[in-house]
Every structure is written in structure tokens, then in C-alpha cells.
N, C-alpha and C positions, 0 to 999 in steps of 0.2 A: 504493500500500500504506500509506503513512504516514497517510492520512486515515482509516484503519480503527482507528487506535491509541486507547488510552484515556489516553495521556499528553498533557499540554499542549504540551510541547516535545520534540523528539527529542534523544537523547544524541548528541554529536558527537565524532568522532575524525578528526584530520587525518593524512594519510599521503602519502608520496611513493613512487612506483614506483622501486625500487632494482634494481641488477643481479641480486641474488639472487632477485628476484621474477619474472624474465623468462626466456624461451627465447632461443635464439641470434639470433632476429630482433628482439629487443627488445620482444616482446609479453608482457604479464603472463600468467604461467602460471596455469591455472585453480585449482590447489591453493593458490596464494597468497591468493586471495580468502577461503578458509576460515580461514586463519591470521588475517587481518584481522578477520573476523567474531568470532572468539574473543577477540582483543585488545579489540575494542569492548565486548563483554559484560563481560569481566573489569574493564576500566577503569570502566565504568558502575557495576558492583556496588561497586567500591572507593569510588567517589564517594558512595555512600550511607552510608559509615562502617562498612560490613561487608565488608572485603576478602575476595576469593576464598580467599586463603591461610588465613584464619580458618575458613572453611567446610571447606576440605580438611583442615586440622589437626583438625577436629572429626569427621572420618570421613565427610564428605558429598562427593559428586561429582555432576556434572551432565553425563552423556554425551548426545551428540546422538542423537536418535531419528528425526529427520526433517530433511532439508536440501534446499532448492531454490534454485537461482541462475538468473536469467534475464539473459543477457548481451546488451546492446543495441549496444555499441561497445567495441572493444578498448582496453584501457589500455596505454600504451606507456612505456618507460623514461623516467624524468624527470617523468612526469605527476604533478601534485598532485591529490589526491583527498580529498574530505570524506565520511566515512561518517556517515550520519544514521540512527540506530537508535532504535527504540521497543520498549520492553518491553510486550508485550500483556498483557492480563489473565490472570494465572495460572489454570490449571484444575487444582486440587488440587496435585499435585507436578509437573505439566507446565508448562513455562515457555516460551511462544512469543515469538519476536522477529521483527521486520521491519527490514530495513536497505536503504537506497539508497546507491549509490556515485555521488557527484556530482563531475563534472569541469567546471570553468568554467561552473557553473550548470545543467549538463545531467545528467540521470540516465543513466548509462552501464551500470548493472547494478542488479538488485534481488535481494534474498535473503530467504528466510524460513527460520528455524531453530527447531526445537522441541527442548527439552532435557527430561530427566526427572531429578528429584532422587532419588538412591539413597544408601543407607548402605553404606559399604565396611568397616565394623567391626561385629561381628567377621567377618561374611561379607557379600558383596553381597546386599542386600535392598531391594526396592522399598518405598518409604514410602507411607502413605496420606495423610499431611498433613505439610507442612514444619514443622520446629521453629520456635518463635516468633521467634527472631532472624533466621532466613532469611525467614520470612513478612513480618517488618517491613521487611527489605531489599527484598523483592518489592513491597511497598506503596509504598516510597519511589521505586522505579524506575517504577512505574505513574504516580506523580504528576509525573514528569519532573524535569529538573535544576533546581536553584535558581539563579536569576539573581544574578550578583554585582553589587551596586549600589553 
């Protein structure tokens, strides 16, 4: 999935499977993946200089309209995982993402998520185009993270 991205480099987030992420057998619960996907998107957006909190305080939200996860290998309690996410080219107010869950260099799960930008003020309303500040953040995400040198 990552090779279909318009970004030069994936956004990265390191995680560890903790007890709250697992069932009684120590296997990561499927719903925990969704939380990590959201955390990866929020952190990437914040890294552009446009934190999610600013977007939300401006009356904009990004509900998930499509989600698909392909599990290849179970994650277990204590596993260290790197999420490698790419912000795909926005289509109007639709914001697609692809993420790979990497454990010890192996992709153990893949996810694709599509969000839609909506205004929640004064009432929930679907937008035709993102506001310029949000569009600028989308462009920054599509360019990929800046390397610290």
C-alpha cells in the first residue's frame, strides 16, 4: 500500500502493545488498532503546524467514512510496533490514509482509512472544499515529514 502514496516518506509513530490493548490471552484487540490509526493521523497533522485541536476548535471534524484493516499476524502484549502512515492525495474534502503496522521489520497489518471533512457549526454540514488552513495542512502531509538534519 505504501508504494501507492504521493508522499516521499511515511509518517511514523512508535507504539508498544500494553495490557489495555489486549484480550485475556495477551493478543491485541482489534479495536485497539483503530485507536492507533487515529493517534497516527492526529500526530501527523500536528507535525504540520496545524494541530487537530485547532481544526476542532474551528468547528471542523473528520469522521471516518471508510475503514479496512487486513491482519497478517497477531500483535501480542509487549510487542513494539512502528506505524508507517501516508496521507494520500486528498479528493476534495475526502482524506484517505494508508498505514502499515511493522513489527521487527515485518508488516503484520495494513489499514486504509478515509475521512470526510465536515463542519459541526452551526449544524453538521458536508463541505465542498476544505478551508485554506486545512488545505495547507493536507498539502504538507502529502509532501511527507521533514527530515531533521
